[in-house]
N, C-alpha and C positions, 0 to 999 in steps of 0.2 A: 318668126322672122320673115318667112315667105309671105305671110299675110300683109305685113307692112309694105313689102315690095309691091304686091299686087294692088294694094290700096293706093299707094303713091303713083304707080303707073296709071291707074285709072284717073286719079285726081288731076294729075298734071297733063295728061293727054287731053282731058276734057277742058281744063282751064286754058290750054294753049289755043283753043278755038275761040277766036274773038270775032266781034261783029262791029260794023260801023254804024249800027242803028243807034238812034238817040235813046237815052235812058227814059223809060216810062216809069213814072212815080208809083203807079198802082199795078205793078207787074205781078203775075201769078206764080207762085212756087208750089210745087208738089213735094212735100216732105213726108216721107213715110219710112217706117222701119219694117222691112219685109221680114227680117229675123231680128227680134229685139236685142239679142246679144251680139250680133255680128255686123249688121249692115245699116248704114244711114244713107239715104238717097235724097239728093237735092236736085231739082230740075227747074230751069227757067227757060222756056222756049223762046221768049222774046229776045233775050240776050244770047241765045244759042249756046248755053253751057249746061253741063250736067256734072255733078260731083257725086261719087259713090265712095264711101269710106267703109272698107271691110277689114275689121281688126277685132278679133275676139277680145273682149274685155273693155273696149273703148266705150260702147254704149252704156254699160253699167258704171264705168268711171265717170262718164259725162253726167249721168243722172244722180250719182251719189257724192262725187268729190268736187267737180267743177262748180264755179260760181254760176248762179242762175242767170238766165237771159235777162238783159236789162241792167245787170250789175256794172258792166263796162260800157263805155260809150262806143259808138261805131268808129269814131276817130281813133280812139285808143286801140281797138282791135285792128284797124287798118294799119296803123303805124307799127304795132308789134309784128303783124304778119309780114310787112315789108322787111323788117329787121331779120326775123327768123328765116324768111325765104332767101334773102341775100346771103346769109351765112350758110344755109342749106346748099345753095347753088355753089358757093365757094368750096364747100367740102366735096360736093359732087365732082367738081373739076380737079380735085386733088386726090384721086383714089389711092395713090401711093402713101399718102399721109393719113387719110381717114378711111374708116372701114367701108369698103365699097358695097358690102352687104346691107348696110344701113342707108346709104345714099346712092341708090341705084339709078335714079333718073332726076333730071333737072326740073325744077318747078317754074312754070311760066305764069307767074302772078303779076298781072299788069295793074299797077297802082292807078292808072288813068281810067280804068273800068270800075264802075260802081257795082260791086257784086251784091250789095245789100247787107243788112245786119246779120241775118241768119247764116249766110255763107261765111262771112268773116268770123262769126262766133264759132262755128263748127271747125273751121280751119285752124283758128287760134287754139282752140281747146285740143284739137288733134295734135298740133305741134307741141303743146305743153305735155300732153299725155305721152307722146313719143320721147320727149326729153327725159321725163321722169322714168318711164319704163326702161329706156335704154341707157340711162345714166349719161346723158349728153347735155351739153349746154350750148345753145345756139346763139346766145347773146352775152353781154357782159353782166348779166344778172341771173340769179338762180331761178329756174322756172317754178312757178307756184300756180295752183289752180285759181 
């Protein structure tokens, strides 16, 4: 449970850093797995964001259960991320109603920023993984990989 909290803290603090730079189509991303079963690291220096997902089991779930890259369109991933993040933030703002150990920090996901396919893919799949693992439902539909 603590892993989820640390992951989300890192993800959301990094995603809250935004830039007024224009989107560059051919931006460089450094994606590496420093520990194959624990950590996913995504970095884009041009847009000044960095996402680190640290959750035991997520990487193996991503590689074995989640749909492969390219299965979903980027528009689909962005729209689902907006829905999931809105509900996540709603639950974060109501700690008396929802488990505050699950929703410890607010997500600052800005739909006007183009994070790119890989970032949206990993965030979408992490939120699906989170819902399945913790038996939560962040939208009006059952989460499926």
